[in-house]
N, C-alpha and C positions, 0 to 999 in steps of 0.2 A: 478365491481361497475358500476352502470348505470349512475349516475351523477358525474360530476367532473373529474379532471385529474387523471390519474393513475401515480404512481411513475415510473420513468424510470427503465428499467431492467438493473441490474448490469451485465456487461460482464467481463469475466476474460481477463487478458492480454494474448497475444499469447506466446507460448514457446520461440520464437525468442526474443521477448521483454524481457522476464524474464531472459534469458541467458545473454543478453547484459547488463542488469542492474546488474546482479550478478557479471559479470566480471568488470564492472565499480567500484563496491563497493569493489572489491578484492585488489585494490591498483595497484602498478606498475606491479606486476606479471600478474594481470588480464588484464591490458591495452595491453600488448604485445600479450596475447592470444586472446583478442578481435579483434585486427587487423588481426590475422590469421583467425579467425572465419568469419570475414566480407569478406575476400578475397576468402577463400576456401569453406565456408559453413559447414565445419566439425569441430567438437569439441571433444576432448578426455574427460578425467575426469576433472571436474571443481575444481579449487583450493578453499581452504577455503576463506570465505568472511567475511565482518564485517557489523554490523548494521549501517545504515546511520544516525541514531540519534546521534547528536554531543556529548551528555552526556554518552551514553551507550557504543558503540563500541564493543558489544559482538561478539565473533567469531561464525560464522554460517557455517554449512556444508550442501552441496546440498543433499537433500533427507531425512534429519532427521526430517523435519516437525517443526523445531523451528523458522521458519521465515514466513513472509507474504510479499506479494507485494501489496503496498497500492497506492491509487490514491492521489496524492499531493493535488489537488484542490477539492477533494471529488465529482468530476463529474464522475459518473459511465460510461458515454458514451465516455469519453475522454481516449482512450487507447493508446495514443502516448507514445513514448519512454521518452519524457521529463516529462510526468506525472507519470511515474512509480517510485516507491520509495521502496527500500528493507529495512525492519525493522524486528527486532526480535518480537516475539509474545507479550512479555511484553510491549514494547514500543507502539505497535499497539493498545493494549488494553487500555493503558493510554491516547492515542490520540483520541480515539473514544468514544463518550458518547452515551449511548443507553437509549432511553426514550420509554415509552409505553403510547399511547393515546387511549382513549375510542372512538370507532366508534358507532355513534348513529343512530338509525333507524328513520323512518318517524315520529314517535310519541314521540321521545326523549328517548326511552329506549336504553340501552347499548346492542348492538348486537355482539360486539367483541372488540378486541384491535389491534391496529396497532403499529408495531415497527418502530421507527425512529432512524436512526444513524446519529449523527452529529460529524463533525470533530472539536475537541478542538484545535488540532495543536501540532506540535513538538516544544518543548521549546528550544530556543537558549540560549547559555550561556551568562550571563550578562557581558558586556564590560564596564569597568570603564575608564573614561577619566582622563588622567594625566594633571595636570595644571602646 
């Protein structure tokens, strides 16, 4: 594109960040393995983990492809550990809205379409206050 800002390039999380998020989502068993991984830098087989969405909690297994690592704040350049979020593919699809917008040429004709992904968000369970 000659004029205007280009969209920021989406970068993947590092393998180290993915492993740490996986172990954090695995619960108590994962936290002890996480401490070992931080100290030694070595990791054996990863325990089963769970989707971080509060409503879902689906069991995930490393390497089966049924999960995604998502950016919490939808900033593709922020690849910090705090921005990484492990979710199953169903929850990731529900939380991301995909739109297509027409890209127009110099004279107003449609020359293509641009895909825009927007974060809808992960819904938190409703908490009712007792009076």
